[in-house]
Phi, psi and omega in degrees: 000320178295316181297318182298311183290323181290321181289327180291345181257008180268146175269180183299321180298322180294322180295325183276344182273115180292345184278344180270117184247295186247325183255117178295156179292332173205153180278107183263095185281350183296335176303316182289328177295315180292320179294321181296316178301314182295325181271359190047059198305305189289318174296318181292323177301315178299316177294322177297322180294316180296318180298326182272324189283311184299312174296328178299315177301316178297318179303313184298308186298307186295313182296325176293320179293317181294316180295323175297316180298317177295324186282322193250351183236146176249131182207163181291140177078014183296315181291327177295318180295319176297322176297316178299319180300312180294320178298319181295335174282328182283328182301124182298143180290338179296334181294318186259005185295311183290315175299321179296320178299315181297317179300315182293327179292319176291329178282348178078020181253000180298138181081018176231165181286347177299336181295337176265322188284315183299311174304320181294328180288340177252021171076023182234031179289184182296117181058033181295326176307318183291328178288324177298319180292328179295312181291323178300315179294323179290316184289338174294335181274347179288125182303134181296333184296332178295317178294319180293321181294321179294320179296320178295325177285000177094008178285132176280184181302312184291319181294321180295321180297309185284332184266335185243306187292309185299310178300328179283346183263021182301313179303316179292324180297314178301316180298312182295320180300310183294315178298312180300313181297317178299313182294320178288324179293322182276348185286111181258316188291310179295323180296318180290325181286314189260305189283313179285317177086122180291325180267322183281325184050060180291175183282359181282130179199173175219178185290334177292320176294317178300321180292324180298326181254025190296312183304313182297313182294324180296311182295325177297312180294327179293326183291334177262007173086017181281342179220148181259359185253133176284157181293127178214181185293328178295319181291319177298320179291327175296317178296320179296318180295321179294327181290329181259355184304313179301321181287324181293316180294317181297320179292322179295324184283320186254022183303310184294315178299322179298311179294317178298318180297318178298316181296320183283331182279350176075030178277132177236149175076011180255000000 
């Protein structure tokens, strides 16, 4: 991180000067200006936020309900369904990628954000099984007497869920929101395959995809006179810094809540 930010602030002379290692001779901010122009930063940033936020909200609501159902209710086939849930997480996405692409194409939603939102609405969003297991583990720890007390007071299943289960699940919700947002934000291949569309090339994109195609887009804009700087390592590092900046700022703001929520949700090995 330090190397990336220090290099992104170097001019061409600093890159060629072997005596300059970590501290630039001057803060050359033009690298960020050129990188932002090449990446169409603000329009792409807005689209990337939508691509990450909308499926994340669906993931949180649906996975929380499914996890609550598995944790608090007994029904026939529960163990089988749990086994299918775990198997769906183990199954590599490459196995279902082509059939899913064909399905979305037949449904006419290829090249739209619905390719991420619809699966999340049905509990099959990006890494949804792990989120269901997080909520399942958390709701298993909620005392059963709270649910029984709500039932005695006349609360139905939905009221018990929204009035007791959801407020107590704030740590798990924070964990799922952060994980889901980061995974959707960093997902480039599926976004390019489904949301952007290989054949349709819709206007949907994100900063990670723009970074992936940065060299080509930068040289294209330079050829038409949009930038006066040639492509170098400093500009590449500036583009990389811009692509991770939203996640970096979000983590700085939510750092304490993030650590506490992971501890309370009982997640290990993540």
